[in-house]
C-alpha positions, 0 to 999 in steps of 0.5 A: 412068032406067038402073038399077044392078047393087044395084038404084037409080038413079045419082042414088039413090044421090047421095041416098041419099050425100047423105041419108049424109052429113046423117045423120053431120053429124046425129049428129056436130051432136046429140053436139056439142050433147049435149057443150055441155050436159053443158059448161052444167049443168057449168058451172052447177055450178061456177057456183054452187061460186064463189058459195058459196065466195065467201060462205064466203070474204065471212063468212071475211074478217069474222071475221077483221075483228072478230078484229083489233080484237080483237087490237087491243085486246088487243096495245095491253093487252099493252103496257101492262102489259109497261111496268107489269111493265119498271118494277115489275122495274127498281123491285124490281132496284133496292130489291135493291140497296139492300135488299143494301145495308142488309142490309150496313149492319145486319150492319156495326152489329151487329158495331160494337155487338157490339165496342162491349158487349165493350169495355164490358164489360171496361172495367165488368171493370176497374171493378170491380176497381180499385173490389174494389182500391180496397176492400180498400184502405181496409180494410186498416189502414197496418200491414196489420190489417183495421178 
């Protein structure tokens, strides 16, 4: 085997070059395996986080479902109360009309009563004056002297 200037034989140089390539490929593969290992660990962590989020989401949906049931019953109660208050409001409006009519009728009757009282007073006054004049007539003689 002939030696080259570096003191190596050509077969050794080829072998050295092949070994260098194999070591480079090994280093590259080792780097790939390490990055895949890191990616697998990240996927495991993400999978764990997704499972936790899934549990929390299910709890939230269960809570919302229970809240929806409660809200449904409250909605029905509120609808019933709203209907009752509409009826009460309609009755109150009707009563206010009746009260207004009753108030105006009462004022009219009071005015009528006051007018009747005034008429009665004037009739009584006239009757007293008529009775007084009759008494005066009866108390005097026809010749103008007092009896």
